[in-house]
ZADREN-625324 format. One record per residue (C-alpha): residue in three letters; z negated, y, x. Coordinates in steps of 0.25 Angstrom, whole numbers, plus 2048, in hexadecimal, padded with zeros to 3 digits. Example, Ala and Ser with C-alpha at 12.3 -4.5 7.8 and 13.67 -1.06 7.14 Angstrom:
# residues 2
Ala7E17EE831 Ser7E37FC837 
***
This chain:
# residues 327
Met8718757EF Arg86C8687E7 Gly87485F7F0 Ala86F8667FD Gln8608657F8 Arg8628567F5 Ala868854803 Ala85C85B809 Ala853852801 Leu85A846805 Thr85A84A814 Ser84B84D813 Arg84983F80D Leu851838818 Leu84A840823 Ala83D83B81D Phe84182C81D Ser84782D82B Arg83983482F Arg840841834 Gln83B84B82A Ala83385782F Leu82485482C Asp81985E82D Pro80D85482E Lys7FF85982B Pro7F185282A Leu7F084E81C Asp7E584A812 Val7EC84080A Asn7E28417FE Lys7E684F7FD Val7F584C7FE Val7F48417F3 Phe7EC8487E9 Gly7F48557EB Ala80184E7E8 Val7FC8477DC Asp7FE8537D2 Phe80C8557D7 Ile8108467D7 Gln80A8457C9 Arg8138507C4 Ser81F8497CA Leu81C83B7C4 Gly81A8407B6 Glu80F83B7AB Thr81382D7AB Val80E82A7B9 Gln7FF82B7BC Ile7FB82F7CA Glu7EE82C7D1 Ala7EA8317DF Val7DF82A7E7 Gly7DA8307F4 Ala7D082A7FE Ala7C3830804 Gly7C4832813 Leu7D3831813 Trp7D9834821 Leu7E383F824 Ile7F183C827 Glu7FC84582D Ala808847825 Asp81185181E Pro80A855811 Asn81785980A His81E84C80E Leu81284380A Glu81284A7FC Ser8218477FB Ala81F8397FF Leu8148377F4 Val81D83E7EA Asn8298357ED Leu8208297EC Ala81B82E7DE Ile8298307D9 Asn82D8227DD Ala82081D7D6 Arg8248257C9 Asp83281F7C9 Ala82C8117CB Met8238137BE Pro82D8177B3 Asn8238157A8 Gly81881C7B0 Gly80C8167B8 Lys80281A7C3 Leu8048207D1 Thr7F881F7DB Ile7F88267E8 Glu7ED8227F1 Ala7E98257FF Ala7E081D808 Asn7DC81B817 Val7E280E81D Tyr7E280782A Leu7EF7FF82E Asp7EB7F5838 Asn7F37ED843 Glu7F67E183A Tyr7FC7EB82F Cys8047F2839 Arg80A7E583F Thr8117E3832 Asn8157F1830 Pro8197F583F Glu81D80383B Ile80F80883A Ser804807844 Pro7F5803841 Gly7EC80E83E Gln7E5817833 Phe7EE81C828 Val7ED82381A Val7F481C810 Ile7FA822803 Cys7FD8187F8 Val80681C7ED Ser8068117E2 Asp80D8107D4 Thr80D8067C9 Gly81C8067C8 Ile8277FB7C8 Gly8257F87D7 Met8307F47E1 Ser8367E67E4 Asp8367E17F2 Asp8457E57F4 Val8427F47EF Leu8357F47F7 Gly83D7F0804 Arg8467FC803 Ala83D8067FD Phe83D80F809 Glu84C80F80B Pro85381C80A Phe85C81D7FD Phe8568107F7 Thr8528127E9 Thr85080A7DC Lys8528167D3 Glu85E8197CB Leu8698217D1 Gly8658307D1 His85682D7D0 Gly85282B7DE Thr85782D7ED Gly8508217F3 Leu84A82A7FD Gly83C82C7F7 Leu8358207FE Ser83D82280B Gln83983080C Val82A82C80A Tyr82C821815 Gly83282A81F Phe82783581D Val81C82B81F Lys82282482B Gln825832831 Ser81683582F Ala813828837 Gly80F82182A His812814823 Val818811815 Lys81580480D Ile81A8007FF Tyr8147F67F6 Ser81B7F27E9 Glu81B7E87DE Val8257E77D3 Gly81F7EB7C6 Gln8127EF7CD Gly8147FC7D4 Thr8168017E2 Thr80D8077ED Val81280F7F9 Lys809811804 Leu80A81D80E Tyr80281B81B Phe7FF827824 Pro7F8827831 Arg7EA82D831 Phe7EA83A837 Arg7E083E842 Asp7DE84B848 His7E2848856 Ser7DB85485C Val7CE84C859 Arg7CE83F861 Glu7C8834858 Ala7C382785D Glu7CC81B859 Glu7C681384E Pro7C4805853 Glu7CA7FA84B Glu7BF7F1845 Pro7C07E3849 Leu7C57D983E Gly7BB7D0839 Glu7BF7C1839 Gly7BE7B982D Asp7B87AB82A Ser7C37A182E Gly7BE799822 Asn7C17A3818 Val7CF7A1811 Ile7D77AD80B Leu7E17AB801 Val7EC7B6803 Val7F57B97F7 Glu8017C37FA Asp80F7C27F5 Asp8157CA801 Asp8187C080C Asp8167C9817 Val8097CF812 Arg8037C180F Leu8067BD81D Tyr8007C9823 Leu7F37C781B Thr7F37B981F Asp7F47BC82E Leu7E97C782D Leu7DF7BD826 Arg7E27B2830 Glu7E07BC83C Leu7D27BF835 Lys7CF7B0836 Tyr7D17AD827 Arg7D87A1821 Val7E37A5818 Val7EC79F80D Ser7F67A8806 Ala7FF7A87FA Ala80B7B17F6 Asn8067B27E7 Ala7FB7AF7DD Asp8007A27D8 Thr80079C7E6 Ala7F27A27E9 Leu7EC79C7DC Ala7F278E7E0 Ile7EB78F7EE Leu7DE7927E7 Arg7E07877DC Gly7E377D7E8 Gly7D477F7ED Ser7D77857FA Gln7CC78E800 Val7CE79C7FD Asp7C37A6801 Leu7CA7B37FD Leu7D77B77F5 Leu7DF7C37FB Thr7EA7C67F1 Asp7F47D17EF Ile7F37D87E2 Val8017DA7DE Met80A7CD7DF Pro8157C67D7 Gly80F7BD7CC Lys8007BD7CB Asn7FA7CA7D2 Gly7EE7CA7DB Arg7E57CD7CF Glu7E97C17C7 Leu7E97B87D3 Ala7DA7BC7D6 Arg7D67BA7C8 Glu7DC7AC7C8 Ala7D77A97D6 Gln7C97AD7D2 Gly7CA7A47C6 Leu7CC7987CF Arg7C279D7DA Pro7B87A77D3 Gln7B27AC7E1 Leu7BF7AE7E8 Pro7BF7BC7EE Val7CC7C47EC Leu7D27CF7F5 Tyr7DD7D77EF Met7E87DE7F7 Ser7F47E77F3 Gly7FD7F17F8 Tyr7FA7FB7EC Ser7EF8047EF Arg7E18007E9 Asn7E180C7DF Ala7EF8097DA Ile7EC7FA7D7 Val7DF7FD7D0 His7E48087C8 Gln7F08007C4 Gly7E77F57BE Arg7EA7EA7C9 Leu7DD7E97CF Asp7CE7EB7CA Glu7C47F37D1 Gly7BA7EC7DA Ile7C37E17E0 Glu7C77E07EF Phe7D47E67F3 Leu7DC7E8800 Gln7E77F2800 Lys7F47EF808 Pro7F77F1813 Ile7EB7E8817 Thr7E67E9825 Gln7E07DE82D Ala7D27E582E Glu7D27E981F Leu7D57DA81B Ala7CB7D5825 Thr7C07DE81F Arg7C37DC810 Val7C57CC811 Ser7B87CB819 Ala7B07D3810 Leu7B57CC804 Leu7B27BE809 Asp7A47C280E Arg7A17C8800 Cys7A57BA7F9 
***
């Protein structure tokens, strides 16, 4: 009987990964799902892991299977617990986001539009690039024999994809991991709603120079291209030391756009040294971790300028322009 039950569970997870499981999608208020799951998740994690749920006012509805969504959150929470053997903090956060054409061009499996994102962040050991690249593979696991099937993340991946959504993982060794689940905004099709027109992108001043600091080559190139399309001049660096060398060299820089979590000096340390060299230099931080996860993990002070990845062109244009106008 136990063997049959294990086989049934295995088959269910493989069906989830291959997007062939039977779902019963319903319109859902994600705030209610997240807060409703917290008590159960807390009991599953034990006393060494602190859990925080952060909802959002005006959160859009999604259409998804409530039982499978709760199972996905539990799977992610258990993975987070295993990545924090000495305890830590788990943050589950929901927010409205808009994924634009530029983002979808680099992630062609998803179409532009309005989404609700659920971010599950931990303060654990993080994942190396090799592990990150295989995280969704069925049966891939870094746990000891008998301590994991390697199907948890693949099951989450299949469920979100079958729900017409998108999954993204951000992780840094020694810093933690954030898994983001994107679900399309649900609209009641019985009520015809006028399509919301996209706001035109404001163009920047071609005399302004943005210093982009990002250790991921693809993300750095993406941001550089977006800023140049917005008529800004751009210089880029793969790490804090290179960025500081550019500033010490006397080059014009009107704004520093930097990732927070990087090898070597992090973005906060870079900004502190950069503003020591140029006290009036405005700084815009970015990270794949949710804002609440970063602030509460002590990596960011309140009141500073922050962009959460993935970064859309419209959001980048608005934030950079506003920060430059203020200075």
